[in-house]
C-alpha positions in Angstrom: -35.9 -42.5 -9.4 -32.8 -43.4 -7.8 -31.7 -44.1 -10.2 -31.6 -41.2 -12.2 -30.0 -39.4 -8.5 -27.2 -41.7 -9.9 -27.1 -41.4 -13.4 -27.3 -37.3 -12.4 -24.3 -37.3 -9.9 -22.3 -39.7 -11.6 -22.3 -37.0 -14.9 -21.8 -34.0 -12.7 -18.3 -36.4 -11.5 -17.3 -36.5 -14.4 -17.7 -33.1 -16.0 -16.2 -32.4 -13.1 -12.8 -35.0 -14.1 -12.5 -33.0 -17.5 -11.7 -29.8 -17.1 -9.8 -28.7 -14.7 -10.2 -27.1 -11.7 -9.2 -23.1 -11.5 -7.3 -22.9 -9.0 -7.5 -19.0 -7.1 -5.8 -17.2 -9.1 -5.5 -13.4 -8.8 -4.1 -12.7 -11.7 -5.9 -10.1 -13.0 -5.2 -7.8 -10.6 -2.4 -5.4 -11.5 0.4 -5.8 -8.1 2.2 -2.8 -7.9 3.8 -1.7 -6.2 3.4 -0.1 -2.2 3.7 3.7 -2.5 5.2 4.5 0.6 4.0 8.4 0.5 0.4 7.3 0.0 -0.1 4.4 1.7 -4.6 5.2 1.2 -4.3 6.1 -2.2 -6.3 9.2 -1.5 -5.1 11.0 -3.7 -7.1 9.7 -6.4 -9.3 11.4 -4.7 -8.8 14.7 -5.4 -8.3 17.0 -7.8 -6.1 18.3 -9.6 -5.9 22.1 -7.0 -6.1 19.8 -3.7 -3.2 18.0 -5.1 -1.2 21.2 -5.2 -1.9 23.1 -1.8 -1.2 19.5 -0.2 2.5 19.6 -2.0 2.8 23.1 -1.0 2.3 21.9 2.5 4.2 19.4 2.5 7.1 21.4 0.6 6.7 24.4 3.8 7.4 22.2 6.1 10.5 20.2 4.8 12.1 24.0 4.1 10.4 26.2 6.9 9.6 23.6 10.4 11.7 20.3 10.1 15.0 22.4 10.5 13.0 24.3 13.4 11.7 21.2 15.6 15.2 19.2 15.1 17.0 22.2 16.1 15.0 22.4 19.3 14.8 18.6 20.1 17.8 18.1 19.6 19.7 16.6 22.5 22.7 19.5 23.3 24.8 17.6 24.3 25.6 16.6 20.2 25.2 20.6 19.1 28.0 20.8 21.2 31.7 19.1 20.8 32.7 17.7 23.3 36.3 20.4 24.5 38.5 16.8 24.6 38.7 17.3 20.5 39.4 20.7 20.0 
């Protein structure tokens, strides 16, 4: 019994040394550059209509709301020109 176990172990070791060990590789996964506009990849979950609504809302916020917010929150000393420069 011991000899059969010894032979079986020896065969397994020979098979391991003959076959190259597979290195862990993630090459099967395509590496895409990180998307800063959609870091969670949620755009894949929405329909075309929902994406159109999101784009419209983003455009509105950028064009209409952002200038208002920046205008009201900017420090007053940055909005006025010092008299020494006039």
